C-alpha positions in Angstrom: 44.4 12.3 -37.8 43.9 8.8 -36.4 42.5 8.3 -32.9 44.2 5.5 -31.0 42.5 4.1 -27.9 44.8 3.1 -25.0 44.0 0.2 -22.8 44.4 1.1 -19.2 42.9 -2.1 -17.7 43.9 -5.7 -18.5 41.4 -7.8 -20.4 39.1 -9.6 -18.0 36.7 -12.4 -18.6 33.1 -11.0 -18.4 31.8 -14.4 -17.1 34.0 -14.1 -14.1 32.4 -10.8 -13.2 28.9 -12.1 -13.9 29.5 -15.1 -11.7 30.6 -12.9 -8.8 34.3 -13.6 -8.6 35.1 -10.1 -7.5 32.1 -9.8 -5.2 32.6 -9.6 -1.4 32.1 -12.9 0.4 29.6 -11.6 2.9 27.3 -8.6 2.6 28.2 -5.5 4.5 26.2 -4.9 7.6 23.4 -2.3 7.3 24.2 0.9 9.2 22.1 1.4 12.3 19.9 4.5 12.2 21.0 7.2 14.6 18.8 9.5 16.4 20.8 12.5 15.3 20.0 11.7 11.6 16.3 11.8 12.1 16.3 14.9 14.4 18.4 16.8 11.8 15.8 16.4 9.1 14.5 19.7 7.9 11.0 18.5 7.0 8.7 15.6 6.9 6.7 14.7 3.8 3.0 14.0 3.9 0.2 14.0 1.4 -2.8 16.3 1.3 -5.7 15.4 -0.9 -7.8 18.3 -2.2 -10.8 18.7 -4.5 -10.5 20.2 -7.9 -12.0 23.5 -6.8 -9.5 24.0 -4.0 -6.6 23.1 -6.3 -7.8 25.7 -8.9 -7.9 28.3 -6.2 -4.4 27.4 -5.0 -3.1 27.5 -8.6 -4.7 30.9 -9.2 -3.0 32.3 -6.0 0.3 30.7 -7.1 0.1 32.6 -10.4 -0.8 35.8 -8.6 2.2 35.5 -6.4 4.6 35.2 -9.3 4.2 31.6 -10.4 5.4 30.0 -7.2 4.9 26.3 -6.6 2.0 24.8 -4.6 4.1 23.5 -1.8 5.8 26.9 -1.5 2.5 28.7 -1.3 1.1 26.3 1.3 4.2 26.7 3.5 3.9 30.5 3.2 0.2 30.4 4.1 0.9 28.1 7.1 3.7 30.4 8.3 1.5 33.5 7.9 -1.6 32.1 9.6 -0.5 29.7 12.3 0.0 31.1 15.7 3.5 31.0 17.3 
């Protein structure tokens, strides 16, 4: 059985595309940040640097708790030990 490809778009000159013939004339304005977008964020990322001994202890506890991830363990420990 032969496979026949159907052309759904007309042939276009690739150089026209490369030179930007179909590009918009002026760039779209950047959206302004809204205060609701930043307040609806669930969390904020930050880095914590630890020595090898502490990381080894964290990894050991992660394995003990069922091979959970480091960040999950740290969130659990923070929730358990921080006062309300």
